[in-house]
C-alpha positions in Angstrom: -4.1 -12.9 -94.8 -4.5 -11.5 -98.1 -8.3 -11.4 -98.5 -11.3 -10.0 -100.2 -13.1 -6.9 -98.8 -16.0 -9.5 -97.8 -13.0 -11.6 -95.9 -12.9 -14.0 -98.2 -9.5 -15.4 -98.9 -9.0 -16.1 -103.0 -6.1 -16.2 -104.6 -7.6 -12.8 -106.6 -7.1 -10.6 -102.9 -3.2 -11.4 -103.2 -1.6 -9.2 -105.1 2.2 -10.4 -104.9 1.5 -14.3 -104.7 2.0 -14.9 -101.4 2.3 -18.8 -100.1 -1.7 -18.6 -98.4 -1.9 -15.0 -99.0 -0.2 -13.9 -96.5 0.0 -10.6 -95.5 2.0 -10.5 -92.3 3.9 -12.3 -89.0 4.5 -11.9 -85.8 6.2 -13.6 -82.9 4.2 -14.5 -80.1 5.0 -11.8 -78.3 3.4 -9.9 -80.6 5.6 -7.0 -80.1 7.8 -8.7 -83.6 5.9 -7.6 -87.1 6.7 -8.2 -90.6 4.1 -6.6 -93.1 4.2 -6.8 -96.5 1.2 -4.1 -97.1 3.1 -1.0 -96.8 0.8 1.0 -94.3 3.2 4.0 -94.8 2.3 4.4 -98.3 -1.6 4.6 -97.2 -1.1 7.2 -94.4 -1.8 10.4 -95.9 -4.2 11.6 -98.4 -1.5 12.7 -100.5 -0.2 9.1 -100.9 -3.0 7.6 -102.2 -5.1 7.7 -98.4 -5.1 7.6 -95.0 -6.0 3.6 -94.1 -2.8 2.8 -92.9 -3.1 5.4 -90.0 -5.0 3.3 -88.0 -2.2 0.5 -87.5 0.2 3.5 -86.2 -2.5 4.8 -83.8 -3.3 1.4 -82.6 0.8 0.9 -81.6 -0.4 3.9 -79.3 -3.3 2.5 -77.8 
């Protein structure tokens, strides 16, 4: 869910107006994931930062 840096779920933290601040969903197995945030856009310093790379690194752990 979209939240503030302190973890509070509130309307102001939701950049796209999704219902209940939902940012992503996955199936029960955890193998299928749908995300609204785009971590690939934050995977290189040239693109604005590297916070998104953590998601991709987690796929290999």
